[in-house]
N, C-alpha and C positions, 0 to 999 in steps of 0.2 A: 588121716590115720595120724598122723603125727601128732596133730593138737590133743587128740586123745590119749595117747600112749603118753607125753610129757604129763597131761593131768593125770592118767594112774600114777606116775613115779611120782608126784605128788600126793598124794593121796596114800601109800604105800608109805611113806617119808612119815608122812601125819599119821600114821593108824591109831596112836593112845588114844587121841582125841575122839576118838569114834565111839559108840558101846556094843558098838556088833563087828564083826569083820567076819567077811565071806569068801572063800574063793569060788572062782567059776572051773575048775578043774571039771566037777563032774555035774553036770546038768541034774540030775537025781536028787545026789546030797546037797545042791544049792539047794532046788524047791524045798525038802527039806528043813535045811536050815532058816529060810527066808519062814516056812508058816511056823515053825518055832516058836520066831520071833514073834513072829504075831502073834499068836497065842500068847507069848507073855507076857506080850504089853497090854494083851487086855486082860490079862490077871493082877496086872498090878492093882493096888491098895488105891492110887489113886484114883483110879477108875471107879471103883466099887461105889454102886446107891444100893445100899438096902432098901429090900422091896417089900419083906414080909414084916407087919406091923408087931412081931414080936421079938423081932431083929433090931425093930427100930427102940423098942423099948427097952431092950436089955443094951443098946451103944447110949441109949440117956438121949 
């Protein structure tokens, strides 16, 4: 347990290095936050692959 507590302290000190911060105070809220992050990541432009021929033509 001591190792995990110390790791957590270091993670908290370095929170600005992360893209997301999730607190684990409320399980339902934590799950909602994680699902929201997953959805956001799926929607990133860098992950977009045009599938329609019309869209492909418009994008060049």
